[in-house]
BADREN-823024 format. One record per residue (C-alpha): residue in one letter; residue number from 1; x, y, z. Coordinates in steps of 0.001 Angstrom, whole numbers, always signed. Example, Ala and Ser with C-alpha at 12.3 -4.5 7.8 and 13.67 -1.06 7.14 Angstrom:
! BADREN-823024
> rotor:lumgu:c1:c2:c3
> a:1:+12300:-4500:+7800
> s:2:+13670:-1060:+7140
//
This chain:
! BADREN-823024
> rotor:lumgu:c1:c2:c3
> m:1:-21276:+22151:+5863
> e:2:-20879:+24950:+3317
> p:3:-17621:+25993:+1589
> q:4:-17660:+29323:+3429
> d:5:-17373:+27370:+6680
> l:6:-13883:+26375:+5522
> a:7:-12611:+29968:+5466
> l:8:-8883:+29758:+6063
> h:9:-7006:+32007:+8475
> r:10:-3761:+33037:+6807
> d:11:-1858:+34066:+9922
> d:12:-1062:+30690:+11502
> g:13:+2036:+30073:+9361
> a:14:+1019:+26701:+7907
> p:15:+637:+26079:+4166
> i:16:-2872:+26602:+2819
> y:17:-3412:+22956:+1845
> l:18:-2543:+21882:+5390
> r:19:-4942:+24397:+6927
> l:20:-7687:+23094:+4650
> y:21:-6819:+19507:+5627
> r:22:-7071:+20460:+9315
> r:23:-10427:+22182:+8882
> y:24:-11969:+19129:+7246
> r:25:-10510:+16825:+9863
> e:26:-11874:+18982:+12657
> a:27:-15299:+19177:+10976
> i:28:-15468:+15386:+10870
> a:29:-14280:+15091:+14479
> e:30:-16933:+17578:+15626
> g:31:-19712:+15861:+13691
> k:32:-20298:+18767:+11304
> l:33:-19601:+16342:+8472
> q:34:-21172:+12902:+8696
> p:35:-20144:+9616:+7018
> g:36:-21450:+9625:+3453
> d:37:-21710:+13429:+3184
> r:38:-20530:+14679:-197
> v:39:-17823:+17368:-202
> p:40:-17380:+20056:-2861
> s:41:-15436:+19228:-6005
> v:42:-11848:+20414:-6231
> r:43:-12766:+22984:-8862
> s:44:-15728:+24480:-7011
> l:45:-13976:+24641:-3638
> a:46:-10869:+26214:-5151
> s:47:-13078:+28855:-6785
> e:48:-15052:+29475:-3586
> l:49:-11904:+29899:-1454
> n:50:-9937:+31679:-4181
> v:51:-7015:+29244:-4000
> a:52:-5242:+27137:-6616
> r:53:-6823:+23821:-7565
> g:54:-3540:+22074:-6779
> t:55:-3856:+23304:-3193
> v:56:-7282:+21700:-2767
> e:57:-6120:+18526:-4529
> a:58:-3189:+18175:-2112
> a:59:-5510:+18469:+906
> y:60:-8014:+16015:-571
> q:61:-5267:+13498:-1373
> m:62:-4108:+13555:+2249
> l:63:-7668:+13073:+3497
> v:64:-8245:+10186:+1081
> s:65:-4966:+8485:+1984
> e:66:-5811:+8651:+5699
> g:67:-9290:+7241:+5186
> y:68:-11303:+10385:+5978
> f:69:-12527:+10795:+2385
> l:70:-13562:+8270:-236
> a:71:-13085:+9247:-3882
> r:72:-15825:+7865:-6135
> g:73:-14678:+9143:-9493
> a:74:-17460:+10845:-11417
> a:75:-19790:+10353:-8426
> g:76:-17694:+12800:-6421
> t:77:-15856:+12609:-3108
> v:78:-17608:+11807:+178
> v:79:-16732:+11433:+3837
> s:80:-15862:+7747:+4220
> p:81:-19149:+5901:+4881
> g:82:-17589:+3556:+7438
> l:83:-16028:+6365:+9466
> h:84:-17356:+6750:+12985
> r:85:-17354:+10096:+14703
> l:86:-13896:+10735:+16086
> a:87:-14908:+12991:+18944
> g:88:-17574:+13112:+21585
> p:89:-20173:+15867:+22032
> g:90:-18606:+19233:+22628
> q:91:-15116:+18154:+21686
> t:92:-13613:+20691:+19323
> k:93:-10094:+19384:+18766
> a:94:-8967:+16793:+16281
> p:95:-8412:+13308:+17707
> r:96:-5214:+13020:+19738
> a:97:-4269:+9806:+17992
> i:98:-3275:+11888:+14962
> a:99:-386:+14135:+15868
> e:100:-721:+17814:+15101
> p:101:+1663:+18715:+12305
> s:102:+4665:+20855:+13036
> r:103:+5259:+23814:+10757
> s:104:+8743:+22639:+9842
> r:105:+7723:+19133:+8742
> v:106:+4220:+19324:+7407
> a:107:+3629:+16050:+5592
> t:108:+5020:+13665:+8207
> s:109:+1946:+14484:+10313
> a:110:-255:+12524:+7917
> a:111:+1104:+9263:+9351
> l:112:+1160:+7880:+12852
> p:113:+4603:+6844:+14120
> f:114:+5536:+3379:+12755
> q:115:+2525:+3260:+10386
> l:116:+2912:+462:+7838
> g:117:+2271:+685:+4117
> l:118:+2348:+4476:+3907
> p:119:+5027:+6067:+1687
> a:120:+6846:+9287:+2533
> l:121:+4075:+11794:+1939
> d:122:+6401:+14772:+2450
> a:123:+8551:+13663:-505
> f:124:+5789:+13158:-3058
> p:125:+6110:+15537:-6046
> r:126:+2751:+17203:-5521
> k:127:+3300:+20087:-7942
> t:128:+4248:+17775:-10802
> w:129:+1298:+15519:-10025
> a:130:-1153:+18424:-9859
> r:131:+154:+19796:-13167
> l:132:-237:+16440:-14915
> a:133:-3676:+15888:-13380
> g:134:-4841:+19306:-14516
> r:135:-3503:+18740:-18019
> s:136:-5231:+15348:-18291
> l:137:-8543:+16990:-17402
> r:138:-8053:+19856:-19859
> t:139:-7166:+17530:-22715
> l:140:-9773:+14902:-21911
> e:141:-10658:+13033:-25080
> t:142:-14174:+11961:-25958
> v:143:-13190:+8310:-25596
> a:144:-12361:+8943:-21936
> m:145:-15837:+10344:-21339
> t:146:-17623:+7171:-22451
> y:147:-17785:+3907:-20501
> p:148:-14180:+3035:-19603
> d:149:-12436:-171:-20611
> p:150:-12920:-2556:-17634
> a:151:-9346:-3765:-18190
> g:152:-8061:-257:-17512
> y:153:-6932:+2815:-19444
> e:154:-4921:+1548:-22414
> p:155:-2066:+4126:-22261
> l:156:-1523:+3186:-18609
> r:157:-1470:-518:-19432
> r:158:+1113:+172:-22148
> a:159:+3222:+2212:-19717
> i:160:+3074:-579:-17123
> a:161:+4109:-3213:-19700
> t:162:+7079:-1074:-20757
> y:163:+8131:-422:-17158
> l:164:+7952:-4110:-16216
> g:165:+10005:-5104:-19231
> i:166:+12778:-2691:-18266
> s:167:+12770:-2918:-14483
> r:168:+11462:-6405:-13681
> g:169:+12512:-8476:-16702
> i:170:+8904:-9345:-17571
> t:171:+8124:-9678:-21260
> c:172:+4447:-8909:-21757
> t:173:+2072:-6965:-23965
> h:174:-402:-4402:-22738
> d:175:-3195:-6910:-23461
> q:176:-1828:-9047:-20626
> v:177:-2062:-6131:-18182
> f:178:-5280:-5502:-16220
> v:179:-5570:-2403:-14047
> t:180:-7526:-3073:-10859
> s:181:-8877:-1234:-7862
> g:182:-6071:-2017:-5434
> y:183:-4292:-5309:-4770
> r:184:-7456:-6920:-3460
> g:185:-9091:-6076:-6765
> a:186:-6377:-8093:-8498
> l:187:-6883:-11007:-6102
> e:188:-10627:-10908:-6692
> l:189:-10172:-10969:-10464
> v:190:-7860:-13993:-10205
> a:191:-10222:-15791:-7830
> q:192:-13294:-15178:-9981
> t:193:-11507:-16239:-13163
> l:194:-9387:-19230:-12130
> l:195:-10403:-20505:-8700
> q:196:-13332:-22295:-7087
> p:197:-14583:-21431:-3577
> d:198:-13246:-24625:-1982
> d:199:-9861:-24654:-3749
> a:200:-6835:-25174:-1517
> g:201:-3823:-22902:-1712
> w:202:-462:-22267:-104
> f:203:-9:-19098:+1913
> e:204:+3216:-17857:+3468
> d:205:+3303:-18036:+7267
> p:206:+3740:-15311:+8343
> g:207:+2246:-13636:+5301
> y:208:+457:-10511:+4137
> l:209:-2448:-10134:+6553
> h:210:-4923:-8330:+4288
> a:211:-4517:-10795:+1423
> r:212:-5111:-13692:+3801
> q:213:-8228:-12085:+5242
> f:214:-9635:-11477:+1761
> l:215:-8956:-15004:+512
> e:216:-10449:-16559:+3626
> r:217:-13535:-14378:+3223
> i:218:-14184:-15610:-330
> g:219:-14012:-19215:+856
> v:220:-10736:-20682:-427
> k:221:-8819:-23015:+1899
> l:222:-5394:-21707:+2864
> t:223:-2583:-23972:+4045
> p:224:+86:-22138:+6059
> v:225:+3545:-22794:+4626
> p:226:+6527:-21678:+6747
> v:227:+9209:-19298:+5532
> d:228:+12884:-19404:+6439
> a:229:+16043:-17592:+5349
> e:230:+15397:-18693:+1734
> g:231:+11745:-17660:+1694
> l:232:+8780:-19986:+1193
> n:233:+9623:-23582:+2133
> v:234:+8361:-25283:-1019
> a:235:+9123:-28781:+289
> a:236:+6937:-28100:+3332
> g:237:+4159:-26884:+1052
> m:238:+4279:-30085:-1016
> e:239:+4214:-32148:+2146
> r:240:+1245:-30305:+3649
> a:241:-855:-29754:+510
> a:242:+747:-31250:-2586
> h:243:-2468:-30946:-4607
> a:244:-3083:-27271:-3866
> r:245:-4523:-25283:-6765
> f:246:-2571:-22091:-6127
> a:247:+156:-20430:-4071
> v:248:+353:-16780:-2991
> v:249:+3966:-15632:-2610
> t:250:+6025:-12470:-2121
> p:251:+9301:-13708:-3634
> t:252:+11294:-10497:-4040
> h:253:+10702:-9112:-551
> q:254:+8782:-11478:+1686
> s:255:+5895:-9843:+3492
> p:256:+6494:-9174:+6326
> l:257:+9947:-10606:+7146
> g:258:+11809:-9240:+4131
> m:259:+13933:-12122:+2837
> a:260:+14043:-13014:-870
> l:261:+12979:-16372:-2289
> s:262:+16196:-18121:-3313
> l:263:+16750:-19214:-6906
> p:264:+16568:-22960:-6080
> r:265:+13252:-22384:-4289
> r:266:+11952:-20319:-7221
> l:267:+12714:-23083:-9680
> q:268:+11240:-25674:-7324
> l:269:+8037:-23645:-6993
> l:270:+7729:-23192:-10759
> d:271:+8274:-26925:-11331
> w:272:+5561:-27766:-8792
> a:273:+3097:-25375:-10464
> a:274:+3839:-26775:-13933
> q:275:+3480:-30393:-12823
> r:276:+298:-29813:-10815
> r:277:-1130:-27212:-13199
> a:278:-1410:-24896:-10228
> w:279:-1326:-21108:-10257
> i:280:+1275:-18898:-8609
> i:281:+70:-15444:-7560
> e:282:+3211:-13304:-7313
> d:283:+2837:-10203:-5175
> d:284:+5931:-8174:-6101
> y:285:+5819:-6492:-2727
> d:286:+8116:-3443:-2344
> s:287:+10356:-4691:-5161
> e:288:+11175:-1086:-6116
> f:289:+12840:-401:-2769
> r:290:+15964:-2500:-2355
> y:291:+19019:-1003:-681
> q:292:+21596:-3799:-932
> g:293:+22678:-4991:-4363
> r:294:+20612:-4917:-7534
> p:295:+16846:-5543:-7496
> l:296:+16063:-9216:-7994
> p:297:+14193:-10221:-11157
> a:298:+10533:-11079:-10796
> l:299:+9490:-14713:-10486
> k:300:+7295:-14055:-13515
> s:301:+10436:-13494:-15617
> l:302:+11384:-17170:-15071
> d:303:+7936:-18546:-15915
> r:304:+8109:-20792:-19001
> h:305:+4808:-22617:-18567
> g:306:+2363:-19729:-18090
> r:307:+1546:-20454:-14453
> v:308:+2480:-17124:-12798
> l:309:+37:-14248:-12315
> y:310:+2014:-11130:-11430
> t:311:+603:-8314:-9292
> g:312:+1926:-4876:-8398
> t:313:+482:-1727:-6868
> f:314:+985:+2026:-6945
> s:315:-13:+2412:-3275
> k:316:+3508:+2446:-1855
> v:317:+5417:+3924:-4779
> l:318:+2974:+6834:-5231
> f:319:+216:+7075:-2605
> p:320:-2512:+4740:-1270
> g:321:-5354:+7114:-2134
> l:322:-4976:+6182:-5811
> r:323:-6338:+2678:-5141
> l:324:-4671:+1426:-8331
> a:325:-2915:-1902:-8864
> y:326:-2248:-4122:-11846
> l:327:-2277:-7777:-12783
> v:328:-223:-9421:-15551
> v:329:-1700:-12705:-16742
> p:330:-173:-15420:-18966
> q:331:-766:-14861:-22681
> a:332:-2846:-18042:-22918
> q:333:-5262:-16670:-20297
> v:334:-5854:-13200:-21767
> a:335:-9174:-14035:-23442
> r:336:-10435:-15702:-20277
> f:337:-9604:-12650:-18164
> k:338:-11039:-10223:-20727
> d:339:-14303:-12107:-20521
> a:340:-14263:-12179:-16706
> v:341:-13364:-8516:-16234
> t:342:-16560:-7348:-17935
> i:343:-18561:-8197:-14804
> f:344:-16281:-6110:-12553
> p:345:-16651:-2383:-11886
> g:346:-13084:-1853:-13113
> p:347:-10426:+468:-11710
> g:348:-12650:+3537:-11695
> s:349:-12208:+6987:-13190
> i:350:-10004:+7524:-16243
> s:351:-8512:+10747:-14814
> p:352:-6175:+9258:-12164
> q:353:-5169:+6473:-14551
> a:354:-4292:+9063:-17207
> t:355:-2257:+11005:-14665
> v:356:-285:+7899:-13677
> a:357:+289:+7093:-17360
> s:358:+1714:+10576:-17995
> f:359:+3772:+10362:-14808
> m:360:+5362:+7155:-16105
> e:361:+5703:+8113:-19772
> e:362:+7444:+11427:-19035
> g:363:+10066:+9899:-16733
> h:364:+8763:+11274:-13434
> f:365:+8062:+7782:-12101
> a:366:+11624:+6544:-12602
> r:367:+13080:+9711:-11074
> h:368:+10729:+9473:-8110
> l:369:+11754:+5856:-7445
> r:370:+15462:+6746:-7541
> k:371:+14868:+9570:-5092
> m:372:+12823:+7405:-2752
> r:373:+15373:+4578:-2656
> t:374:+17962:+7017:-1315
> l:375:+15496:+8634:+1078
> y:376:+14176:+5338:+2470
> a:377:+17666:+3952:+3014
> e:378:+18387:+7035:+5105
> r:379:+15121:+6871:+7045
> r:380:+15562:+3151:+7660
> s:381:+18890:+3959:+9299
> y:382:+17132:+6478:+11556
> l:383:+14842:+3790:+12950
> v:384:+17350:+933:+13089
> n:385:+19950:+3127:+14817
> a:386:+17368:+4340:+17353
> l:387:+16270:+769:+18115
> e:388:+19869:-388:+18534
> r:389:+20802:+2624:+20652
> h:390:+17809:+2640:+22992
> g:391:+16135:-771:+22793
> a:392:+18716:-3393:+21878
> d:393:+17951:-5342:+25059
> q:394:+14238:-5550:+24190
> l:395:+14021:-5651:+20388
> q:396:+16254:-7449:+17911
> v:397:+15964:-6053:+14387
> r:398:+15838:-8633:+11606
> p:399:+18071:-7969:+8597
> q:400:+16153:-6812:+5508
> a:401:+17411:-5771:+2092
> g:402:+14555:-3408:+1272
> g:403:+10973:-2345:+1842
> i:404:+9588:+513:+3937
> h:405:+9245:-1254:+7287
> v:406:+11413:-3288:+9643
> s:407:+10519:-6324:+11697
> a:408:+11961:-6862:+15150
> q:409:+11830:-9880:+17450
> l:410:+10895:-9390:+21085
> a:411:+13741:-10397:+23362
> s:412:+11273:-11454:+26069
> r:413:+8187:-13695:+25966
> q:414:+5983:-10627:+25952
> d:415:+2646:-10996:+24145
> d:416:+3107:-9008:+20934
> m:417:-635:-8623:+20336
> a:418:-1271:-7202:+23804
> l:419:+1746:-4949:+23394
> t:420:+551:-3512:+20084
> t:421:-2920:-2930:+21506
> a:422:-1355:-850:+24282
> a:423:+944:+954:+21845
> n:424:-1898:+1722:+19429
> a:425:-3852:+3279:+22289
> k:426:-912:+5664:+22770
> g:427:-897:+6687:+19093
> l:428:+1894:+4341:+17970
> a:429:+888:+2350:+14883
> v:430:+3120:-687:+15404
> e:431:+1688:-4049:+14341
> s:432:+2223:-7435:+15929
> l:433:+3861:-10189:+13932
> g:434:+1437:-12572:+15617
> r:435:-1497:-11101:+13648
> w:436:+301:-11945:+10430
> r:437:+802:-15594:+11434
> m:438:-1625:-18430:+10791
> r:439:+47:-20636:+13378
> k:440:+1233:-19488:+16777
> a:441:+4948:-18991:+17354
> s:442:+6907:-19118:+20587
> q:443:+8481:-15715:+20002
> g:444:+6595:-12501:+19296
> g:445:+7632:-9627:+17071
> l:446:+6757:-6122:+15941
> l:447:+6406:-4558:+12493
> m:448:+7347:-891:+12248
> g:449:+7118:+1475:+9291
> y:450:+9743:+4183:+8934
> a:451:+8963:+6014:+5684
> n:452:+7627:+9117:+7453
> f:453:+10418:+9603:+10010
> a:454:+11884:+12802:+8573
> t:455:+14751:+13100:+11081
> e:456:+16780:+10998:+13484
> d:457:+15084:+12836:+16318
> d:458:+11619:+11795:+15059
> a:459:+12654:+8142:+15084
> a:460:+14358:+8352:+18481
> k:461:+11334:+9993:+20122
> a:462:+8971:+7352:+18709
> v:463:+11227:+4489:+19835
> k:464:+11455:+5911:+23347
> r:465:+7654:+6179:+23508
> l:466:+7369:+2567:+22390
> l:467:+9892:+1387:+24966
> r:468:+7949:+3145:+27719
> v:469:+4829:+1234:+26665
> m:470:+6796:-2015:+26708
> k:471:+7895:-1390:+30292
> e:472:+4388:-753:+31552
> p:473:+2873:-3586:+33606
//
């Protein structure tokens, strides 16, 4: 497919970046672009179409975040290799599972209703980001053109250390910070450095599905530990696997139920790790988005024995297409991790890391978080109010202090996995709580994202569609 095939009609009323996004999506659906095909660079396509580079970057970012494109740094951007054709022979429209965007609310179309883990794409400061990205490319230093530091771009690591000291109460140096390719990259670095394939570990039940799948794949033995109103039940963990070598926890905002690990449980967990010389992997999940009271300090801030490995990600606070996360290791383990990280591919291109560093250093990151806390509190109310107004007899919303999704318990004995399969087929991206459990529970539940519900009407329409699916035989 040549750039001229992307010629954009300027009379349909939609922004240029959205029209470009649509054309690529349609080309993939029609088979004109195949998995693995390389697409033009931002610079060359902008020149060919006579549009601003920021316009092309915005379209590409949407396509990356949705999984259509895969950014490979200096190797260019390609159609995601694992992507199957989305349309049959002769089909010319984009897949129905992705709603066509309305002209009044462009960016909400990039997410399916209830989609988890996707921030509000319509509220991202694209112009600021594009300006910083362009500046980082124009002022690229020679050091950034050589082989990058496998621990990550140093200015970004310094910015992360400063941010964590102010916002999360974590005292660390930039040498303790390792930038990774997503959260799973951080888990892999920990596993390769500190764990053995047959090591046993505690895992919250229910707990973060993708982390569990990754850890099981690399061969560690996970013991499900129940959570209650105070978070991880440490006493149950000691009873089931007292000699575990590690524990994976989401103490600030439990994934997926949303409660915080109480202070007594935090101290109990830290004591267990110190006595057993076990490791605690703290996933500070959605800690930036708390709507009731002040954000809780990180578990890492209470660590006095160097047993906590702290992880965070930019996927939900900025956008998933960045594929950037970070790991903070105890000072005594820095040399060990520096040695281990040399065998990893690292976090990728310097350019996006430099853009994030500038975004943080110049105050845009803090302003963006303040804006999003207010916005998400409002959008959460859209969904919760719609569920209470239209579906209170079928879904009971669990109280949560933060995050960008809600969990709801099914009032009936309906199979949550079968229900989500039916809902997904209708274009509703709800997830079943059952998939996030290691042990079966008597009551099912649903997980529903709300970050991209731009209006009360959006939320109400999606809830009504879900309720219709629930009533089907």
